[in-house]
C-alpha positions in Angstrom: 12.2 7.0 2.3 8.7 5.8 3.2 8.4 8.5 5.9 9.0 11.2 3.4 12.4 12.4 4.5 14.2 11.9 1.2 13.7 15.6 0.1 16.1 16.6 2.9 18.9 15.3 0.7 20.4 16.4 -2.6 21.8 13.1 -3.8 20.9 9.4 -3.6 23.0 6.4 -4.5 21.3 3.0 -5.3 23.3 -0.2 -5.7 22.0 -3.8 -5.9 18.5 -3.0 -4.9 15.7 -5.1 -6.4 12.6 -2.8 -6.6 10.4 -5.6 -8.1 10.1 -7.5 -4.8 11.6 -10.7 -6.3 14.7 -10.8 -4.0 17.1 -10.2 -6.8 15.7 -13.3 -8.5 18.2 -15.5 -6.5 15.4 -18.1 -5.8 16.7 -20.5 -8.4 20.2 -20.8 -7.1 20.0 -19.7 -3.4 16.6 -20.4 -2.0 18.0 -22.8 0.6 20.8 -20.5 1.6 20.5 -19.0 5.1 21.3 -15.5 4.0 18.5 -15.7 1.4 15.8 -16.9 3.9 17.0 -14.4 6.4 16.7 -11.6 3.9 13.1 -12.6 3.1 12.2 -12.5 6.8 13.8 -9.1 7.4 12.1 -7.6 4.4 8.7 -9.1 5.1 8.9 -7.9 8.7 9.8 -4.4 7.5 7.0 -4.3 5.0 4.4 -5.3 7.6 5.8 -2.9 10.1 5.4 -0.1 7.6 1.8 -1.1 6.7 2.4 -2.9 3.4 0.8 -6.3 2.6 3.7 -7.4 0.4 7.4 -6.6 0.1 6.8 -5.7 -3.6 4.3 -3.0 -2.5 6.9 -1.5 -0.1 9.5 -1.6 -2.8 7.2 0.1 -5.3 6.4 2.9 -2.7 10.1 3.5 -2.3 10.7 3.6 -6.0 7.8 6.1 -6.4 9.2 8.3 -3.6 12.6 8.3 -5.4 10.8 9.3 -8.6 9.2 12.2 -6.8 12.5 13.1 -5.3 14.0 13.5 -8.7 11.0 15.3 -10.0 11.5 17.9 -7.3 15.1 18.5 -8.2 17.0 15.6 -6.6 19.9 13.7 -8.2 19.9 9.9 -8.5 22.9 7.7 -9.2 22.2 4.0 -9.5 24.3 0.9 -10.4 23.7 -2.7 -11.2 20.1 -4.0 -10.6 19.2 -0.7 -8.9 18.8 0.7 -12.4 16.6 -1.6 -14.5 14.5 -2.9 -11.6 13.7 0.7 -10.6 12.1 1.3 -14.0 10.5 -2.1 -14.1 8.8 -1.5 -10.7 7.5 1.9 -11.8 6.1 0.5 -15.0 4.4 -2.4 -13.2 2.7 -0.3 -10.5 -0.8 -1.4 -11.7 -0.1 -5.1 -12.0 1.6 -8.1 -10.2 4.8 -9.4 -11.7 5.9 -11.5 -8.7 5.2 -15.3 -8.7 3.9 -17.2 -5.6 7.4 -17.9 -4.1 8.1 -14.2 -3.9 4.8 -12.8 -2.5 2.5 -15.6 -1.7 0.2 -15.4 -4.8 0.5 -15.9 -8.5 1.7 -13.2 -10.9 -0.7 -11.5 -13.2 -0.5 -13.5 -16.5 -1.3 -10.3 -18.4 1.3 -8.3 -16.6 3.3 -7.6 -19.7 0.4 -5.8 -21.5 -0.3 -3.7 -18.4 3.2 -2.1 -18.1 3.1 1.7 -18.3 6.3 2.9 -19.9 5.3 6.5 -19.3 6.3 6.1 -15.7 9.9 5.0 -16.3 13.2 7.1 -16.4 15.4 5.3 -19.0 13.7 2.3 -20.6 10.7 1.4 -22.7 9.2 -1.4 -24.7 11.0 -4.0 -22.7 9.8 -7.6 -22.2 9.6 -9.0 -18.7 11.3 -12.3 -17.8 8.5 -13.9 -15.7 10.5 -17.2 -15.1 11.2 -17.2 -11.3 14.1 -19.5 -11.8 15.8 -17.1 -14.2 18.3 -14.5 -12.9 17.1 -12.0 -15.5 14.4 -9.4 -14.9 13.8 -8.4 -18.5 15.5 -7.9 -21.8 16.8 -4.5 -20.8 19.9 -6.2 -19.3 22.1 -8.2 -21.7 24.0 -10.2 -19.0 22.7 -13.6 -20.2 22.7 -12.9 -23.9 25.9 -11.0 -24.5 28.7 -12.8 -26.4 31.7 -10.8 -25.1 34.9 -12.4 -24.0 36.5 -11.0 -20.9 39.7 -10.0 -22.8 37.6 -7.9 -25.2 35.2 -6.5 -22.7 35.6 -2.7 -22.8 33.3 0.3 -23.2 34.1 3.7 -24.5 33.2 7.1 -23.1 31.8 9.8 -25.3 33.5 13.1 -25.9 31.1 15.9 -25.0 31.5 19.6 -25.5 32.2 21.3 -22.2 30.4 24.4 -23.5 27.2 22.8 -24.8 27.0 19.6 -22.8 28.2 20.6 -19.3 26.7 17.8 -17.2 27.8 14.9 -19.4 31.2 16.5 -19.7 31.5 16.5 -15.9 30.3 12.9 -15.6 32.6 11.5 -18.2 35.8 13.2 -16.9 38.4 10.4 -16.6 42.0 9.6 -17.2 41.0 6.9 -19.8 38.4 7.0 -22.5 38.3 3.2 -22.8 37.1 1.5 -19.6 37.5 -2.2 -18.9 34.1 -3.9 -18.6 32.8 -5.6 -15.5 29.7 -7.7 -14.9 26.9 -7.6 -12.4 23.3 -8.8 -11.8 22.6 -6.1 -14.3 25.7 -5.6 -16.6 24.7 -3.5 -19.5 21.6 -2.2 -21.3 20.2 -3.1 -24.7 20.3 0.2 -26.5 17.1 -0.5 -28.4 15.2 -0.3 -25.1 16.4 3.3 -24.3 13.9 6.1 -24.3 14.4 9.1 -26.7 16.3 11.8 -24.8 18.5 9.4 -22.8 22.2 10.4 -23.1 24.5 7.5 -23.7 27.8 8.4 -22.0 29.5 5.1 -22.3 28.8 2.2 -24.7 30.2 -0.9 -26.5 29.1 -0.3 -30.0 30.0 -3.7 -31.3 27.6 -5.3 -28.9 24.9 -2.6 -29.2 25.0 -2.1 -25.4 25.1 1.0 -23.3 26.9 0.9 -20.0 26.7 4.5 -18.6 23.6 6.6 -19.3 22.1 9.9 -18.0 18.9 11.8 -18.2 16.6 14.4 -16.7 13.3 13.8 -14.8 11.3 16.8 -13.8 13.6 19.3 -12.2 16.1 16.6 -11.3 18.6 14.3 -13.0 19.7 10.6 -12.9 22.6 8.5 -13.9 22.6 4.7 -14.4 25.8 2.7 -14.5 25.7 -1.0 -15.4 27.8 -3.6 -13.5 28.7 -4.4 -9.9 32.4 -3.6 -9.2 34.7 -1.9 -11.7 37.7 -3.7 -10.2 36.1 -7.2 -9.8 35.1 -8.5 -13.2 32.6 -11.1 -12.1 31.8 -10.6 -8.4 30.0 -13.6 -7.1 27.8 -14.0 -4.0 29.8 -14.3 -0.8 33.0 -12.9 -2.5 34.9 -10.5 -0.2 34.6 -6.8 -0.9 37.3 -5.2 -3.0 40.0 -3.4 -1.2 39.6 0.1 -2.6 43.1 1.1 -1.5 44.5 -1.3 -4.1 42.9 0.7 -6.9 43.5 4.5 -6.3 43.5 5.3 -10.0 40.7 3.1 -11.2 38.9 4.6 -14.3 35.8 2.7 -13.5 35.7 4.0 -9.9 36.4 7.5 -11.2 33.0 7.5 -13.0 31.3 6.8 -9.6 33.3 9.6 -8.0 32.1 12.0 -10.7 28.6 11.3 -9.7 29.4 11.7 -6.0 30.9 15.1 -6.7 28.5 16.3 -9.3 25.7 17.5 -7.0 28.2 19.9 -5.4 28.7 21.7 -8.7 27.0 25.0 -8.9 25.9 26.7 -12.2 27.1 30.2 -12.6 24.4 32.9 -13.1 24.1 34.1 -16.7 24.8 37.8 -17.3 21.6 38.1 -19.3 
């Protein structure tokens, strides 16, 4: 991505990336874990190798290249923290939101007022969570504030007109309209933070949260899907990966597949 080869591709899938340079905000719980310290070393080495003074600067450059990829006609599908941290990083391009334990110097105490929401895809008017011990990046995500019992955690897909809303109709095709919920580092989005023009394709109305959203940027399009694993309700660090063969008819996975197949769809030429 840094070397400018992204335009060679039509489709990009992001999952679990933290574009803010805060190492997924795992500092509070895992700063002494070997995998955490190893990750820091790997990312710092990569950043310096590519000519960046900080990991956060490298992550921002990647996010901006992805933004340009979409502007040029590319399709982006992102899940979990690859969604909100992408927008947060773009909005914070002109300030420093990383505290000393993440990048070696203090965060800008006026960072909130310097956010530029015109640079984001999906979210606006959000408030950063600047506490380095917190697992939350901002109030976009509702993971730490939602009051939803697991037995009642579902979200509903919208019914779109295949004639007038071709893309959302394709992306919401499924064998169920009510999908069981699942958590992640980023679980769901506060609907009040969505930009005008964002299409909500799946939501839990009672909790005022969106789970599955879509929009256009330049000549391209993007889809954001909250949560980590549709068949593992609360996937924890070091948990084994889900055996996909056990879930051949998963409605939650079907939404991912829709986005994998979507870029292959071709629009028919109009007669007039």
